HTML snippet that shows the backbone in 3Dmol.js (N, CA, C, O; Angstrom):
<script src="https://3Dmol.org/build/3Dmol-min.js"></script>
<div id="view" style="width:600px;height:400px;position:relative"></div>
<script>
const pdb = `
ATOM      1  N   MET A   1      70.055   8.589 -15.830  1.00  0.00           N
ATOM      2  CA  MET A   1      70.398   8.017 -14.550  1.00  0.00           C
ATOM      3  C   MET A   1      69.351   6.953 -14.209  1.00  0.00           C
ATOM      4  O   MET A   1      68.152   7.177 -14.378  1.00  0.00           O
ATOM      5  N   LYS A   2      69.805   5.817 -13.738  1.00  0.00           N
ATOM      6  CA  LYS A   2      68.935   4.695 -13.431  1.00  0.00           C
ATOM      7  C   LYS A   2      68.496   4.763 -11.960  1.00  0.00           C
ATOM      8  O   LYS A   2      69.306   5.041 -11.076  1.00  0.00           O
ATOM      9  N   ALA A   3      67.214   4.509 -11.711  1.00  0.00           N
ATOM     10  CA  ALA A   3      66.693   4.543 -10.346  1.00  0.00           C
ATOM     11  C   ALA A   3      67.116   3.284  -9.595  1.00  0.00           C
ATOM     12  O   ALA A   3      67.189   2.198 -10.170  1.00  0.00           O
ATOM     13  N   SER A   4      67.390   3.443  -8.322  1.00  0.00           N
ATOM     14  CA  SER A   4      67.801   2.322  -7.486  1.00  0.00           C
ATOM     15  C   SER A   4      66.586   1.456  -7.142  1.00  0.00           C
ATOM     16  O   SER A   4      65.529   2.000  -6.818  1.00  0.00           O
ATOM     17  N   PRO A   5      66.704   0.129  -7.202  1.00  0.00           N
ATOM     18  CA  PRO A   5      65.573  -0.733  -6.851  1.00  0.00           C
ATOM     19  C   PRO A   5      65.343  -0.827  -5.345  1.00  0.00           C
ATOM     20  O   PRO A   5      64.341  -1.390  -4.905  1.00  0.00           O
ATOM     21  N   PHE A   6      66.256  -0.287  -4.562  1.00  0.00           N
ATOM     22  CA  PHE A   6      66.138  -0.357  -3.110  1.00  0.00           C
ATOM     23  C   PHE A   6      65.663   0.981  -2.559  1.00  0.00           C
ATOM     24  O   PHE A   6      66.023   2.032  -3.089  1.00  0.00           O
ATOM     25  N   PRO A   7      64.855   0.952  -1.496  1.00  0.00           N
ATOM     26  CA  PRO A   7      64.406   2.223  -0.912  1.00  0.00           C
ATOM     27  C   PRO A   7      65.574   2.967  -0.276  1.00  0.00           C
ATOM     28  O   PRO A   7      66.597   2.375   0.067  1.00  0.00           O
ATOM     29  N   SER A   8      65.399   4.261  -0.129  1.00  0.00           N
ATOM     30  CA  SER A   8      66.453   5.054   0.504  1.00  0.00           C
ATOM     31  C   SER A   8      66.603   4.632   1.961  1.00  0.00           C
ATOM     32  O   SER A   8      65.657   4.126   2.564  1.00  0.00           O
ATOM     33  N   THR A   9      67.773   4.835   2.518  1.00  0.00           N
ATOM     34  CA  THR A   9      68.032   4.392   3.888  1.00  0.00           C
ATOM     35  C   THR A   9      67.174   5.138   4.898  1.00  0.00           C
ATOM     36  O   THR A   9      66.827   4.581   5.939  1.00  0.00           O
ATOM     37  N   GLY A  10      66.825   6.388   4.611  1.00  0.00           N
ATOM     38  CA  GLY A  10      65.987   7.151   5.532  1.00  0.00           C
ATOM     39  C   GLY A  10      64.605   6.542   5.670  1.00  0.00           C
ATOM     40  O   GLY A  10      64.080   6.425   6.777  1.00  0.00           O
ATOM     41  N   ARG A  11      64.024   6.159   4.564  1.00  0.00           N
ATOM     42  CA  ARG A  11      62.692   5.553   4.607  1.00  0.00           C
ATOM     43  C   ARG A  11      62.741   4.170   5.230  1.00  0.00           C
ATOM     44  O   ARG A  11      61.830   3.785   5.962  1.00  0.00           O
ATOM     45  N   LEU A  12      63.793   3.424   4.947  1.00  0.00           N
ATOM     46  CA  LEU A  12      63.933   2.087   5.505  1.00  0.00           C
ATOM     47  C   LEU A  12      64.093   2.155   7.023  1.00  0.00           C
ATOM     48  O   LEU A  12      63.477   1.376   7.750  1.00  0.00           O
ATOM     49  N   ALA A  13      64.908   3.072   7.490  1.00  0.00           N
ATOM     50  CA  ALA A  13      65.118   3.211   8.933  1.00  0.00           C
ATOM     51  C   ALA A  13      63.837   3.633   9.629  1.00  0.00           C
ATOM     52  O   ALA A  13      63.546   3.153  10.725  1.00  0.00           O
ATOM     53  N   ALA A  14      63.065   4.520   9.015  1.00  0.00           N
ATOM     54  CA  ALA A  14      61.812   4.967   9.623  1.00  0.00           C
ATOM     55  C   ALA A  14      60.818   3.819   9.695  1.00  0.00           C
ATOM     56  O   ALA A  14      60.098   3.681  10.685  1.00  0.00           O
ATOM     57  N   ARG A  15      60.773   3.004   8.665  1.00  0.00           N
ATOM     58  CA  ARG A  15      59.831   1.892   8.652  1.00  0.00           C
ATOM     59  C   ARG A  15      60.218   0.849   9.694  1.00  0.00           C
ATOM     60  O   ARG A  15      59.342   0.337  10.393  1.00  0.00           O
ATOM     61  N   ASP A  16      61.482   0.523   9.819  1.00  0.00           N
ATOM     62  CA  ASP A  16      61.919  -0.455  10.811  1.00  0.00           C
ATOM     63  C   ASP A  16      61.789   0.095  12.228  1.00  0.00           C
ATOM     64  O   ASP A  16      61.519  -0.665  13.158  1.00  0.00           O
ATOM     65  N   GLY A  17      61.974   1.386  12.408  1.00  0.00           N
ATOM     66  CA  GLY A  17      61.812   1.994  13.721  1.00  0.00           C
ATOM     67  C   GLY A  17      60.376   1.919  14.204  1.00  0.00           C
ATOM     68  O   GLY A  17      60.129   1.865  15.409  1.00  0.00           O
ATOM     69  N   GLY A  18      59.434   1.917  13.286  1.00  0.00           N
ATOM     70  CA  GLY A  18      58.029   1.811  13.649  1.00  0.00           C
ATOM     71  C   GLY A  18      57.699   0.472  14.278  1.00  0.00           C
ATOM     72  O   GLY A  18      56.791   0.378  15.104  1.00  0.00           O
ATOM     73  N   ARG A  19      58.424  -0.554  13.898  1.00  0.00           N
ATOM     74  CA  ARG A  19      58.196  -1.879  14.479  1.00  0.00           C
ATOM     75  C   ARG A  19      58.693  -1.956  15.910  1.00  0.00           C
ATOM     76  O   ARG A  19      58.261  -2.819  16.674  1.00  0.00           O
ATOM     77  N   LEU A  20      59.573  -1.085  16.266  1.00  0.00           N
ATOM     78  CA  LEU A  20      60.147  -1.084  17.605  1.00  0.00           C
ATOM     79  C   LEU A  20      59.302  -0.274  18.590  1.00  0.00           C
ATOM     80  O   LEU A  20      59.406  -0.466  19.802  1.00  0.00           O
ATOM     81  N   VAL A  21      58.481   0.614  18.082  1.00  0.00           N
ATOM     82  CA  VAL A  21      57.712   1.507  18.953  1.00  0.00           C
ATOM     83  C   VAL A  21      56.719   0.729  19.806  1.00  0.00           C
ATOM     84  O   VAL A  21      56.646   0.955  21.014  1.00  0.00           O
ATOM     85  N   LEU A  22      55.963  -0.169  19.219  1.00  0.00           N
ATOM     86  CA  LEU A  22      54.939  -0.897  19.965  1.00  0.00           C
ATOM     87  C   LEU A  22      55.522  -1.724  21.110  1.00  0.00           C
ATOM     88  O   LEU A  22      55.016  -1.618  22.227  1.00  0.00           O
ATOM     89  N   PRO A  23      56.547  -2.533  20.901  1.00  0.00           N
ATOM     90  CA  PRO A  23      57.104  -3.270  22.043  1.00  0.00           C
ATOM     91  C   PRO A  23      57.648  -2.366  23.147  1.00  0.00           C
ATOM     92  O   PRO A  23      57.524  -2.689  24.329  1.00  0.00           O
ATOM     93  N   VAL A  24      58.242  -1.251  22.776  1.00  0.00           N
ATOM     94  CA  VAL A  24      58.771  -0.325  23.786  1.00  0.00           C
ATOM     95  C   VAL A  24      57.630   0.279  24.597  1.00  0.00           C
ATOM     96  O   VAL A  24      57.720   0.371  25.822  1.00  0.00           O
ATOM     97  N   VAL A  25      56.565   0.687  23.929  1.00  0.00           N
ATOM     98  CA  VAL A  25      55.415   1.272  24.631  1.00  0.00           C
ATOM     99  C   VAL A  25      54.750   0.227  25.523  1.00  0.00           C
ATOM    100  O   VAL A  25      54.355   0.539  26.647  1.00  0.00           O
ATOM    101  N   LEU A  26      54.621  -1.002  25.042  1.00  0.00           N
ATOM    102  CA  LEU A  26      54.012  -2.053  25.856  1.00  0.00           C
ATOM    103  C   LEU A  26      54.865  -2.382  27.076  1.00  0.00           C
ATOM    104  O   LEU A  26      54.326  -2.598  28.162  1.00  0.00           O
ATOM    105  N   CYS A  27      56.170  -2.421  26.920  1.00  0.00           N
ATOM    106  CA  CYS A  27      57.054  -2.670  28.067  1.00  0.00           C
ATOM    107  C   CYS A  27      56.973  -1.538  29.085  1.00  0.00           C
ATOM    108  O   CYS A  27      56.937  -1.787  30.290  1.00  0.00           O
ATOM    109  N   ALA A  28      56.944  -0.306  28.609  1.00  0.00           N
ATOM    110  CA  ALA A  28      56.839   0.841  29.514  1.00  0.00           C
ATOM    111  C   ALA A  28      55.509   0.820  30.265  1.00  0.00           C
ATOM    112  O   ALA A  28      55.464   1.135  31.455  1.00  0.00           O
ATOM    113  N   THR A  29      54.433   0.453  29.581  1.00  0.00           N
ATOM    114  CA  THR A  29      53.124   0.366  30.227  1.00  0.00           C
ATOM    115  C   THR A  29      53.119  -0.723  31.285  1.00  0.00           C
ATOM    116  O   THR A  29      52.568  -0.531  32.369  1.00  0.00           O
ATOM    117  N   PHE A  30      53.725  -1.864  30.985  1.00  0.00           N
ATOM    118  CA  PHE A  30      53.793  -2.956  31.950  1.00  0.00           C
ATOM    119  C   PHE A  30      54.594  -2.560  33.182  1.00  0.00           C
ATOM    120  O   PHE A  30      54.191  -2.861  34.305  1.00  0.00           O
ATOM    121  N   VAL A  31      55.714  -1.896  32.986  1.00  0.00           N
ATOM    122  CA  VAL A  31      56.549  -1.465  34.115  1.00  0.00           C
ATOM    123  C   VAL A  31      55.794  -0.461  34.979  1.00  0.00           C
ATOM    124  O   VAL A  31      55.872  -0.521  36.206  1.00  0.00           O
ATOM    125  N   GLN A  32      55.068   0.457  34.357  1.00  0.00           N
ATOM    126  CA  GLN A  32      54.284   1.433  35.117  1.00  0.00           C
ATOM    127  C   GLN A  32      53.192   0.734  35.925  1.00  0.00           C
ATOM    128  O   GLN A  32      52.979   1.061  37.093  1.00  0.00           O
ATOM    129  N   LEU A  33      52.501  -0.225  35.312  1.00  0.00           N
ATOM    130  CA  LEU A  33      51.466  -0.980  36.015  1.00  0.00           C
ATOM    131  C   LEU A  33      52.058  -1.752  37.184  1.00  0.00           C
ATOM    132  O   LEU A  33      51.472  -1.789  38.265  1.00  0.00           O
ATOM    133  N   LEU A  34      53.203  -2.362  36.975  1.00  0.00           N
ATOM    134  CA  LEU A  34      53.878  -3.092  38.043  1.00  0.00           C
ATOM    135  C   LEU A  34      54.280  -2.156  39.182  1.00  0.00           C
ATOM    136  O   LEU A  34      54.138  -2.505  40.354  1.00  0.00           O
ATOM    137  N   ASN A  35      54.775  -0.980  38.843  1.00  0.00           N
ATOM    138  CA  ASN A  35      55.181   0.007  39.839  1.00  0.00           C
ATOM    139  C   ASN A  35      53.994   0.440  40.701  1.00  0.00           C
ATOM    140  O   ASN A  35      54.105   0.509  41.925  1.00  0.00           O
ATOM    141  N   VAL A  36      52.875   0.727  40.071  1.00  0.00           N
ATOM    142  CA  VAL A  36      51.682   1.159  40.807  1.00  0.00           C
ATOM    143  C   VAL A  36      51.162   0.025  41.682  1.00  0.00           C
ATOM    144  O   VAL A  36      50.754   0.261  42.819  1.00  0.00           O
ATOM    145  N   THR A  37      51.173  -1.194  41.169  1.00  0.00           N
ATOM    146  CA  THR A  37      50.687  -2.338  41.938  1.00  0.00           C
ATOM    147  C   THR A  37      51.538  -2.564  43.185  1.00  0.00           C
ATOM    148  O   THR A  37      50.999  -2.796  44.267  1.00  0.00           O
ATOM    149  N   VAL A  38      52.840  -2.499  43.046  1.00  0.00           N
ATOM    150  CA  VAL A  38      53.733  -2.687  44.196  1.00  0.00           C
ATOM    151  C   VAL A  38      53.506  -1.590  45.228  1.00  0.00           C
ATOM    152  O   VAL A  38      53.479  -1.862  46.428  1.00  0.00           O
ATOM    153  N   ALA A  39      53.344  -0.366  44.773  1.00  0.00           N
ATOM    154  CA  ALA A  39      53.117   0.745  45.703  1.00  0.00           C
ATOM    155  C   ALA A  39      51.789   0.588  46.440  1.00  0.00           C
ATOM    156  O   ALA A  39      51.704   0.881  47.632  1.00  0.00           O
ATOM    157  N   GLN A  40      50.764   0.132  45.744  1.00  0.00           N
ATOM    158  CA  GLN A  40      49.459  -0.057  46.389  1.00  0.00           C
ATOM    159  C   GLN A  40      49.507  -1.181  47.425  1.00  0.00           C
ATOM    160  O   GLN A  40      48.899  -1.077  48.490  1.00  0.00           O
ATOM    161  N   ILE A  41      50.218  -2.233  47.111  1.00  0.00           N
ATOM    162  CA  ILE A  41      50.336  -3.346  48.056  1.00  0.00           C
ATOM    163  C   ILE A  41      51.157  -2.930  49.276  1.00  0.00           C
ATOM    164  O   ILE A  41      50.871  -3.364  50.392  1.00  0.00           O
ATOM    165  N   ALA A  42      52.162  -2.102  49.071  1.00  0.00           N
ATOM    166  CA  ALA A  42      53.033  -1.682  50.168  1.00  0.00           C
ATOM    167  C   ALA A  42      52.470  -0.508  50.968  1.00  0.00           C
ATOM    168  O   ALA A  42      53.035  -0.149  52.000  1.00  0.00           O
ATOM    169  N   ALA A  43      51.386   0.090  50.522  1.00  0.00           N
ATOM    170  CA  ALA A  43      50.843   1.290  51.176  1.00  0.00           C
ATOM    171  C   ALA A  43      50.562   1.100  52.666  1.00  0.00           C
ATOM    172  O   ALA A  43      50.951   1.965  53.450  1.00  0.00           O
ATOM    173  N   PRO A  44      49.911   0.023  53.102  1.00  0.00           N
ATOM    174  CA  PRO A  44      49.679  -0.124  54.549  1.00  0.00           C
ATOM    175  C   PRO A  44      50.973  -0.212  55.363  1.00  0.00           C
ATOM    176  O   PRO A  44      51.056   0.343  56.459  1.00  0.00           O
ATOM    177  N   ALA A  45      51.974  -0.903  54.833  1.00  0.00           N
ATOM    178  CA  ALA A  45      53.251  -1.001  55.554  1.00  0.00           C
ATOM    179  C   ALA A  45      53.950   0.350  55.590  1.00  0.00           C
ATOM    180  O   ALA A  45      54.550   0.710  56.603  1.00  0.00           O
ATOM    181  N   ILE A  46      53.879   1.094  54.504  1.00  0.00           N
ATOM    182  CA  ILE A  46      54.469   2.438  54.469  1.00  0.00           C
ATOM    183  C   ILE A  46      53.775   3.332  55.486  1.00  0.00           C
ATOM    184  O   ILE A  46      54.428   4.086  56.208  1.00  0.00           O
ATOM    185  N   GLN A  47      52.458   3.246  55.541  1.00  0.00           N
ATOM    186  CA  GLN A  47      51.689   4.068  56.478  1.00  0.00           C
ATOM    187  C   GLN A  47      52.060   3.723  57.918  1.00  0.00           C
ATOM    188  O   GLN A  47      52.230   4.621  58.743  1.00  0.00           O
ATOM    189  N   ALA A  48      52.186   2.449  58.225  1.00  0.00           N
ATOM    190  CA  ALA A  48      52.522   2.039  59.590  1.00  0.00           C
ATOM    191  C   ALA A  48      53.952   2.440  59.957  1.00  0.00           C
ATOM    192  O   ALA A  48      54.195   2.913  61.067  1.00  0.00           O
ATOM    193  N   ASP A  49      54.892   2.256  59.038  1.00  0.00           N
ATOM    194  CA  ASP A  49      56.291   2.581  59.328  1.00  0.00           C
ATOM    195  C   ASP A  49      56.512   4.072  59.519  1.00  0.00           C
ATOM    196  O   ASP A  49      57.291   4.483  60.379  1.00  0.00           O
ATOM    197  N   LEU A  50      55.830   4.879  58.723  1.00  0.00           N
ATOM    198  CA  LEU A  50      56.015   6.328  58.810  1.00  0.00           C
ATOM    199  C   LEU A  50      55.088   6.983  59.827  1.00  0.00           C
ATOM    200  O   LEU A  50      55.267   8.150  60.174  1.00  0.00           O
ATOM    201  N   GLY A  51      54.099   6.232  60.304  1.00  0.00           N
ATOM    202  CA  GLY A  51      53.121   6.811  61.213  1.00  0.00           C
ATOM    203  C   GLY A  51      52.306   7.895  60.536  1.00  0.00           C
ATOM    204  O   GLY A  51      51.908   8.871  61.171  1.00  0.00           O
ATOM    205  N   ALA A  52      52.060   7.726  59.262  1.00  0.00           N
ATOM    206  CA  ALA A  52      51.382   8.745  58.460  1.00  0.00           C
ATOM    207  C   ALA A  52      49.884   8.483  58.415  1.00  0.00           C
ATOM    208  O   ALA A  52      49.426   7.355  58.601  1.00  0.00           O
ATOM    209  N   GLY A  53      49.142   9.538  58.168  1.00  0.00           N
ATOM    210  CA  GLY A  53      47.710   9.416  57.981  1.00  0.00           C
ATOM    211  C   GLY A  53      47.382   9.031  56.550  1.00  0.00           C
ATOM    212  O   GLY A  53      48.266   8.891  55.705  1.00  0.00           O
ATOM    213  N   SER A  54      46.093   8.862  56.298  1.00  0.00           N
ATOM    214  CA  SER A  54      45.687   8.437  54.956  1.00  0.00           C
ATOM    215  C   SER A  54      45.975   9.512  53.910  1.00  0.00           C
ATOM    216  O   SER A  54      46.282   9.188  52.762  1.00  0.00           O
ATOM    217  N   GLY A  55      45.881  10.780  54.291  1.00  0.00           N
ATOM    218  CA  GLY A  55      46.191  11.861  53.351  1.00  0.00           C
ATOM    219  C   GLY A  55      47.649  11.860  52.932  1.00  0.00           C
ATOM    220  O   GLY A  55      47.968  12.105  51.769  1.00  0.00           O
ATOM    221  N   ALA A  56      48.537  11.582  53.884  1.00  0.00           N
ATOM    222  CA  ALA A  56      49.965  11.531  53.561  1.00  0.00           C
ATOM    223  C   ALA A  56      50.285  10.348  52.656  1.00  0.00           C
ATOM    224  O   ALA A  56      51.117  10.461  51.756  1.00  0.00           O
ATOM    225  N   VAL A  57      49.630   9.219  52.889  1.00  0.00           N
ATOM    226  CA  VAL A  57      49.852   8.050  52.039  1.00  0.00           C
ATOM    227  C   VAL A  57      49.347   8.321  50.628  1.00  0.00           C
ATOM    228  O   VAL A  57      49.980   7.911  49.655  1.00  0.00           O
ATOM    229  N   GLN A  58      48.222   9.003  50.509  1.00  0.00           N
ATOM    230  CA  GLN A  58      47.714   9.366  49.179  1.00  0.00           C
ATOM    231  C   GLN A  58      48.705  10.269  48.460  1.00  0.00           C
ATOM    232  O   GLN A  58      48.922  10.126  47.257  1.00  0.00           O
ATOM    233  N   LEU A  59      49.299  11.190  49.189  1.00  0.00           N
ATOM    234  CA  LEU A  59      50.291  12.082  48.591  1.00  0.00           C
ATOM    235  C   LEU A  59      51.535  11.305  48.147  1.00  0.00           C
ATOM    236  O   LEU A  59      52.094  11.580  47.086  1.00  0.00           O
ATOM    237  N   ILE A  60      51.959  10.348  48.952  1.00  0.00           N
ATOM    238  CA  ILE A  60      53.116   9.524  48.601  1.00  0.00           C
ATOM    239  C   ILE A  60      52.821   8.696  47.350  1.00  0.00           C
ATOM    240  O   ILE A  60      53.657   8.612  46.451  1.00  0.00           O
ATOM    241  N   LEU A  61      51.645   8.092  47.291  1.00  0.00           N
ATOM    242  CA  LEU A  61      51.299   7.237  46.157  1.00  0.00           C
ATOM    243  C   LEU A  61      51.038   8.037  44.885  1.00  0.00           C
ATOM    244  O   LEU A  61      51.198   7.516  43.782  1.00  0.00           O
ATOM    245  N   ALA A  62      50.641   9.284  45.029  1.00  0.00           N
ATOM    246  CA  ALA A  62      50.365  10.112  43.851  1.00  0.00           C
ATOM    247  C   ALA A  62      51.646  10.513  43.140  1.00  0.00           C
ATOM    248  O   ALA A  62      51.609  10.891  41.969  1.00  0.00           O
ATOM    249  N   GLY A  63      52.752  10.438  43.812  1.00  0.00           N
ATOM    250  CA  GLY A  63      53.992  10.695  43.107  1.00  0.00           C
ATOM    251  C   GLY A  63      54.806  11.752  43.704  1.00  0.00           C
ATOM    252  O   GLY A  63      55.883  12.063  43.196  1.00  0.00           O
TER     253      GLY A  63
END
`;
const viewer = $3Dmol.createViewer("view");
viewer.addModel(pdb, "pdb");
viewer.setStyle({}, {cartoon: {color: "spectrum"}});
viewer.zoomTo();
viewer.render();
</script>
């Protein structure tokens, strides 16, 4: 039986999937950073609108 000159599809798919991991992780990190930044900028307005104290705002921003 002659060996195939091409890699198996499982190995090829795993190798190509590895190239996709970094951009996905970088995009997710950017979105998280953007989310936190928007929440921090909006914190004073949230505090004023809700009439909340600083402890309540910290709880809201923590998640």
